[in-house]
C-alpha positions as a Python dict, from the first residue, in 0.01 Angstrom:
ca = {
    (1, 'M'): (0, 0, 0),
    (2, 'R'): (145, 333, -103),
    (3, 'L'): (149, 640, 120),
    (4, 'F'): (-86, 931, 49),
    (5, 'S'): (-92, 1303, 118),
    (6, 'C'): (-361, 1533, 251),
    (7, 'S'): (-481, 1760, -32),
    (8, 'N'): (-512, 2047, 216),
    (9, 'C'): (-174, 2050, 391),
    (10, 'S'): (30, 1782, 206),
    (11, 'N'): (89, 1591, 529),
    (12, 'V'): (159, 1220, 483),
    (13, 'V'): (-156, 1018, 555),
    (14, 'H'): (-246, 651, 539),
    (15, 'F'): (-509, 451, 358),
    (16, 'E'): (-726, 395, 665),
    (17, 'N'): (-720, 759, 784),
    (18, 'D'): (-1046, 954, 786),
    (19, 'G'): (-892, 1272, 928),
    (20, 'C'): (-563, 1458, 899),
    (21, 'V'): (-378, 1490, 1231),
    (22, 'T'): (-194, 1800, 1107),
    (23, 'C'): (-466, 2028, 967),
    (24, 'G'): (-771, 1852, 1113),
    (25, 'A'): (-945, 1814, 777),
    (26, 'R'): (-1176, 1523, 711),
    (27, 'L'): (-1021, 1280, 461),
    (28, 'A'): (-1171, 1056, 195),
    (29, 'F'): (-1032, 818, -65),
    (30, 'R'): (-1103, 866, -435),
    (31, 'S'): (-1097, 524, -596),
    (32, 'G'): (-1089, 671, -947),
    (33, 'A'): (-771, 867, -886),
    (34, 'L'): (-638, 637, -610),
    (35, 'D'): (-563, 936, -388),
    (36, 'M'): (-667, 1085, -55),
    (37, 'V'): (-845, 1422, -48),
    (38, 'A'): (-946, 1662, 227),
    (39, 'L'): (-1314, 1758, 259),
    (40, 'D'): (-1475, 2070, 395),
    (41, 'P'): (-1675, 2040, 722),
    (42, 'S'): (-1992, 1955, 531),
    (43, 'G'): (-1816, 1671, 354),
    (44, 'A'): (-1951, 1795, 22),
    (45, 'H'): (-1646, 1966, -129),
    (46, 'I'): (-1276, 1893, -169),
    (47, 'I'): (-1024, 2132, -17),
    (48, 'D'): (-709, 2178, -222),
    (49, 'H'): (-441, 2360, -22),
    (50, 'G'): (-690, 2588, 148),
    (51, 'E'): (-909, 2645, -156),
    (52, 'T'): (-1253, 2482, -173),
    (53, 'D'): (-1341, 2312, -502),
    (54, 'S'): (-1686, 2408, -629),
    (55, 'A'): (-1758, 2051, -745),
    (56, 'V'): (-1980, 1856, -507),
    (57, 'V'): (-1854, 1519, -387),
    (58, 'K'): (-2048, 1244, -213),
    (59, 'P'): (-1913, 1032, 73),
    (60, 'C'): (-2011, 665, 76),
    (61, 'A'): (-2340, 588, 252),
    (62, 'N'): (-2142, 376, 500),
    (63, 'A'): (-1931, 674, 609),
    (64, 'A'): (-2172, 773, 888),
    (65, 'L'): (-2133, 427, 1045),
    (66, 'G'): (-1755, 447, 1043),
    (67, 'G'): (-1750, 168, 789),
    (68, 'C'): (-1601, 352, 492),
    (69, 'N'): (-1385, 654, 404),
    (70, 'W'): (-1433, 632, 26),
    (71, 'L'): (-1621, 866, -207),
    (72, 'V'): (-1897, 782, -454),
    (73, 'E'): (-1760, 914, -782),
    (74, 'D'): (-2008, 787, -1041),
    (75, 'A'): (-2344, 899, -894),
    (76, 'D'): (-2442, 535, -842),
    (77, 'D'): (-2805, 511, -729),
    (78, 'S'): (-2709, 289, -435),
    (79, 'G'): (-2524, 572, -264),
    (80, 'F'): (-2235, 338, -197),
    (81, 'C'): (-1876, 355, -315),
    (82, 'V'): (-1729, 109, -563),
    (83, 'A'): (-1632, -127, -278),
    (84, 'C'): (-1940, -108, -54),
    (85, 'R'): (-2191, -154, -338),
    (86, 'H'): (-2079, -516, -358),
    (87, 'N'): (-2218, -584, -9),
    (88, 'I'): (-2529, -801, -1),
    (89, 'T'): (-2569, -857, 373),
    (90, 'I'): (-2412, -689, 673),
    (91, 'P'): (-2465, -792, 1037),
    (92, 'D'): (-2693, -629, 1291),
    (93, 'I'): (-2474, -329, 1368),
    (94, 'S'): (-2696, -219, 1656),
    (95, 'I'): (-2492, -477, 1850),
    (96, 'P'): (-2165, -299, 1945),
    (97, 'E'): (-1947, -607, 1894),
    (98, 'N'): (-2095, -662, 1548),
    (99, 'L'): (-2033, -299, 1456),
    (100, 'Q'): (-1669, -315, 1562),
    (101, 'N'): (-1608, -641, 1378),
    (102, 'W'): (-1784, -513, 1067),
    (103, 'Q'): (-1575, -194, 1063),
    (104, 'R'): (-1256, -403, 1077),
    (105, 'I'): (-1389, -629, 802),
    (106, 'E'): (-1474, -332, 580),
    (107, 'L'): (-1123, -190, 623),
    (108, 'A'): (-975, -520, 508),
    (109, 'K'): (-1220, -535, 218),
    (110, 'R'): (-1117, -188, 104),
    (111, 'G'): (-758, -312, 108),
    (112, 'L'): (-867, -586, -130),
    (113, 'F'): (-1045, -341, -360),
    (114, 'Y'): (-744, -112, -364),
    (115, 'S'): (-546, -399, -519),
    (116, 'L'): (-826, -495, -759),
    (117, 'L'): (-838, -136, -882),
    (118, 'R'): (-460, -111, -912),
    (119, 'F'): (-460, -431, -1120),
    (120, 'K'): (-760, -305, -1322),
    (121, 'L'): (-937, -638, -1274),
    (122, 'P'): (-1303, -656, -1386),
    (123, 'L'): (-1563, -578, -1118),
    (124, 'V'): (-1932, -665, -1161),
    (125, 'T'): (-2186, -629, -879),
    (126, 'R'): (-2467, -871, -799),
    (127, 'T'): (-2708, -593, -896),
    (128, 'I'): (-2576, -604, -1251),
    (129, 'D'): (-2529, -981, -1260),
    (130, 'P'): (-2739, -1145, -984),
    (131, 'E'): (-2616, -1493, -1072),
    (132, 'R'): (-2241, -1446, -1108),
    (133, 'G'): (-2148, -1094, -994),
    (134, 'L'): (-1914, -1029, -701),
    (135, 'G'): (-2096, -990, -370),
    (136, 'F'): (-2037, -1022, 4),
    (137, 'D'): (-2245, -1168, 286),
    (138, 'F'): (-2108, -1072, 628),
    (139, 'L'): (-2294, -1295, 870),
    (140, 'A'): (-2303, -1377, 1240),
    (141, 'D'): (-2364, -1734, 1353),
    (142, 'D'): (-2712, -1649, 1482),
    (143, 'T'): (-2825, -1521, 1140),
    (144, 'L'): (-2828, -1860, 973),
    (145, 'P'): (-3169, -2000, 875),
    (146, 'G'): (-3286, -2202, 1172),
    (147, 'G'): (-3006, -2062, 1382),
    (148, 'D'): (-2800, -2381, 1376),
    (149, 'G'): (-2438, -2431, 1279),
    (150, 'P'): (-2156, -2180, 1237),
    (151, 'V'): (-2116, -1947, 941),
    (152, 'L'): (-1832, -2078, 726),
    (153, 'T'): (-1617, -1849, 517),
    (154, 'G'): (-1643, -1946, 152),
    (155, 'H'): (-1733, -1865, -207),
    (156, 'A'): (-2018, -1970, -435),
    (157, 'E'): (-2047, -1827, -788),
    (158, 'G'): (-1916, -1484, -693),
    (159, 'L'): (-2089, -1461, -353),
    (160, 'I'): (-1832, -1449, -74),
    (161, 'T'): (-1946, -1530, 279),
    (162, 'L'): (-1745, -1423, 584),
    (163, 'N'): (-1823, -1490, 950),
    (164, 'I'): (-1799, -1153, 1122),
    (165, 'A'): (-1643, -1322, 1425),
    (166, 'E'): (-1326, -1315, 1213),
    (167, 'G'): (-1319, -942, 1282),
    (168, 'S'): (-1215, -1023, 1639),
    (169, 'D'): (-838, -1067, 1669),
    (170, 'A'): (-879, -1312, 1958),
    (171, 'E'): (-1136, -1525, 1776),
    (172, 'R'): (-936, -1527, 1454),
    (173, 'E'): (-619, -1629, 1637),
    (174, 'A'): (-805, -1909, 1816),
    (175, 'R'): (-926, -2041, 1482),
    (176, 'R'): (-578, -2013, 1333),
    (177, 'V'): (-431, -2223, 1612),
    (178, 'A'): (-717, -2475, 1605),
    (179, 'L'): (-672, -2526, 1231),
    (180, 'G'): (-292, -2535, 1248),
    (181, 'E'): (-252, -2244, 1007),
    (182, 'P'): (69, -2038, 1005),
    (183, 'F'): (-110, -1727, 880),
    (184, 'R'): (-471, -1608, 909),
    (185, 'T'): (-583, -1250, 846),
    (186, 'L'): (-898, -1074, 731),
    (187, 'L'): (-721, -940, 424),
    (188, 'G'): (-591, -1289, 353),
    (189, 'H'): (-947, -1425, 367),
    (190, 'F'): (-1065, -1168, 114),
    (191, 'R'): (-774, -1228, -122),
    (192, 'H'): (-825, -1604, -109),
    (193, 'E'): (-1202, -1600, -160),
    (194, 'V'): (-1194, -1341, -437),
    (195, 'A'): (-945, -1566, -614),
    (196, 'H'): (-1224, -1821, -663),
    (197, 'Y'): (-1432, -1547, -825),
    (198, 'Y'): (-1149, -1456, -1060),
    (199, 'W'): (-1090, -1821, -1146),
    (200, 'N'): (-1446, -1812, -1278),
    (201, 'V'): (-1394, -1483, -1463),
    (202, 'L'): (-1042, -1528, -1600),
    (203, 'V'): (-1022, -1904, -1648),
    (204, 'R'): (-1366, -2065, -1669),
    (205, 'D'): (-1552, -1789, -1853),
    (206, 'R'): (-1268, -1750, -2103),
    (207, 'N'): (-1233, -2126, -2154),
    (208, 'A'): (-867, -2098, -2050),
    (209, 'F'): (-857, -2437, -1877),
    (210, 'D'): (-562, -2601, -2048),
    (211, 'R'): (-283, -2376, -1923),
    (212, 'C'): (-435, -2355, -1574),
    (213, 'R'): (-453, -2734, -1550),
    (214, 'E'): (-91, -2763, -1660),
    (215, 'V'): (10, -2546, -1364),
    (216, 'F'): (-235, -2643, -1087),
    (217, 'G'): (-380, -2977, -1193),
    (218, 'D'): (-728, -3081, -1304),
    (219, 'E'): (-997, -2895, -1108),
    (220, 'R'): (-1254, -3153, -1218),
    (221, 'A'): (-1132, -3382, -937),
    (222, 'D'): (-1408, -3426, -678),
    (223, 'Y'): (-1387, -3116, -458),
    (224, 'S'): (-1589, -3238, -159),
    (225, 'E'): (-1397, -3563, -147),
    (226, 'A'): (-1066, -3377, -167),
    (227, 'L'): (-1154, -3149, 125),
    (228, 'Q'): (-1280, -3440, 335),
    (229, 'R'): (-953, -3621, 275),
    (230, 'H'): (-753, -3308, 357),
    (231, 'Y'): (-925, -3252, 693),
    (232, 'A'): (-916, -3624, 780),
    (233, 'E'): (-561, -3704, 672),
    (234, 'G'): (-383, -3370, 637),
    (235, 'P'): (-165, -3267, 341),
    (236, 'P'): (50, -3520, 156),
    (237, 'Q'): (407, -3579, 267),
    (238, 'G'): (644, -3321, 118),
    (239, 'W'): (370, -3073, 25),
    (240, 'E'): (613, -2788, 104),
    (241, 'N'): (805, -2869, -212),
    (242, 'S'): (517, -2786, -445),
    (243, 'Y'): (259, -2573, -262),
    (244, 'I'): (256, -2237, -85),
    (245, 'S'): (45, -2379, 200),
    (246, 'A'): (-86, -2710, 329),
    (247, 'Y'): (-439, -2610, 228),
    (248, 'A'): (-321, -2543, -128),
    (249, 'A'): (-240, -2913, -156),
    (250, 'S'): (-603, -3014, -96),
    (251, 'H'): (-739, -2944, -447),
    (252, 'P'): (-637, -2750, -763),
    (253, 'W'): (-902, -2483, -691),
    (254, 'E'): (-750, -2418, -349),
    (255, 'D'): (-399, -2424, -491),
    (256, 'F'): (-504, -2154, -738),
    (257, 'A'): (-674, -1947, -466),
    (258, 'E'): (-386, -1972, -219),
    (259, 'T'): (-133, -1878, -487),
    (260, 'F'): (-350, -1594, -617),
    (261, 'A'): (-385, -1454, -264),
    (262, 'H'): (-13, -1491, -205),
    (263, 'Y'): (63, -1300, -521),
    (264, 'F'): (-147, -1013, -383),
    (265, 'H'): (44, -1035, -52),
    (266, 'I'): (376, -1004, -233),
    (267, 'V'): (279, -719, -463),
    (268, 'D'): (111, -505, -199),
    (269, 'A'): (380, -562, 64),
    (270, 'L'): (647, -464, -188),
    (271, 'D'): (441, -154, -269),
    (272, 'T'): (442, -65, 101),
    (273, 'A'): (814, -129, 136),
    (274, 'D'): (884, 94, -162),
    (275, 'A'): (661, 370, -22),
    (276, 'F'): (879, 381, 288),
    (277, 'G'): (1204, 352, 94),
    (278, 'L'): (1287, 11, 244),
    (279, 'R'): (1578, -164, 76),
    (280, 'T'): (1763, -482, 160),
    (281, 'S'): (2109, -344, 74),
    (282, 'P'): (2339, -340, 381),
    (283, 'D'): (2467, 6, 287),
    (284, 'V'): (2304, 258, 521),
    (285, 'E'): (2346, 633, 494),
    (286, 'A'): (2409, 823, 814),
    (287, 'D'): (2132, 1074, 754),
    (288, 'M'): (1815, 906, 632),
    (289, 'P'): (1593, 1138, 423),
    (290, 'A'): (1236, 1219, 526),
    (291, 'I'): (955, 1012, 380),
    (292, 'E'): (884, 1121, 26),
    (293, 'L'): (575, 1028, -171),
    (294, 'K'): (748, 877, -470),
    (295, 'R'): (799, 525, -602),
    (296, 'T'): (1107, 367, -752),
    (297, 'F'): (971, 12, -783),
    (298, 'D'): (608, -8, -883),
    (299, 'S'): (522, -368, -796),
    (300, 'Y'): (170, -334, -936),
    (301, 'S'): (288, -262, -1288),
    (302, 'I'): (618, -448, -1300),
    (303, 'G'): (637, -659, -1614),
    (304, 'S'): (821, -957, -1473),
    (305, 'A'): (715, -1195, -1196),
    (306, 'G'): (1082, -1282, -1161),
    (307, 'A'): (1158, -922, -1063),
    (308, 'L'): (893, -944, -791),
    (309, 'V'): (1042, -1263, -649),
    (310, 'R'): (1395, -1122, -657),
    (311, 'A'): (1279, -818, -463),
    (312, 'W'): (1059, -1018, -228),
    (313, 'V'): (1285, -1295, -98),
    (314, 'P'): (1557, -1074, 58),
    (315, 'L'): (1290, -845, 204),
    (316, 'T'): (1121, -1139, 380),
    (317, 'L'): (1455, -1255, 519),
    (318, 'A'): (1506, -908, 662),
    (319, 'I'): (1161, -869, 819),
    (320, 'N'): (1171, -1220, 965),
    (321, 'S'): (1509, -1143, 1120),
    (322, 'I'): (1372, -820, 1267),
    (323, 'N'): (1077, -1007, 1416),
    (324, 'R'): (1308, -1266, 1570),
    (325, 'S'): (1520, -993, 1726),
    (326, 'M'): (1202, -872, 1898),
    (327, 'G'): (1119, -1221, 2022),
    (328, 'Q'): (834, -1258, 1774),
    (329, 'P'): (761, -1542, 1528),
    (330, 'D'): (840, -1496, 1161),
    (331, 'L'): (613, -1242, 996),
    (332, 'Y'): (646, -1440, 672),
    (333, 'P'): (627, -1815, 750),
    (334, 'F'): (639, -1937, 389),
    (335, 'V'): (892, -2084, 149),
    (336, 'L'): (889, -2007, -223),
    (337, 'S'): (990, -2333, -391),
    (338, 'E'): (1053, -2347, -766),
    (339, 'P'): (708, -2499, -839),
    (340, 'V'): (543, -2222, -633),
    (341, 'I'): (741, -1958, -818),
    (342, 'A'): (621, -2108, -1146),
    (343, 'K'): (262, -2079, -1021),
    (344, 'L'): (322, -1716, -926),
    (345, 'H'): (444, -1652, -1279),
    (346, 'Y'): (116, -1795, -1408),
    (347, 'I'): (-92, -1572, -1177),
    (348, 'H'): (116, -1270, -1281),
    (349, 'D'): (48, -1338, -1649),
    (350, 'L'): (-320, -1418, -1588),
    (351, 'I'): (-386, -1090, -1407),
    (352, 'R'): (-215, -894, -1680),
    (353, 'S'): (-411, -1075, -1949),
}
């Protein structure tokens, strides 16, 4: 994630900010321009270095609930921004815990949409395509029909379901430990589940099966049976040599989704590192310059997946070493084997296709 600047005072601000700590202006994100702008007290006009723009802008309808800091830039009848208009169901936010979890979930979802917009991937709502458009159901366990059974995170023909309990750090960590996962985040959930949607859009709907099967295997293998075997027996011996995660070894669909999500992790983390001027060279200047809003390595538009991997591996070694020096586990508990790198090359080419 790149750094942004307040359009009123040019102070450095971050993606999740809804107010500038320097000038006090209200902030909003423009998805069309991928920038952060200051708004006047009414929230209806942009302030550009003290001058108020006459053009009227419209904050997302979820702004009042603290669930969104984006603008509606296309006069969509829903009143929602390009990210929030994909929501189908949100939890009962009159319950404080639900509201807090939902706000955290929406922040992670906006992180997903930032990447989708940077990659210029196609986005179709369920309003436009009720059968196969991209949509989100954020549900609590007690909202299931009949009230029995937990809400399971998953994807079905573009509809992504997420249990809002995942918005709780404690609950999410408990589930991570119970499932033996090395890594479990809200943003990771979104990137994984949206990968299934883009498998439909970029592979299935374009009849591009052959190359995908060469890389990940034949997705026509029985999915339910594969998952049952995975949860009963665990991953096959030596899975680390060919898959980015144990779950990726369960079925070609999950291998695709885990690799797709991991590609997003790599690209966006490199974008963040570049925004802060992080380099893995041991040469350190005595006087470090102030943060500047400029990029020297645009990971979102880089033409070669190999260049991404070459930049990524030494960075992960550095951040893992820093975590260990603080007595913390590795921030990046993964190994990029040659087969995984080949899969990342495929995802890189697929997204750019």
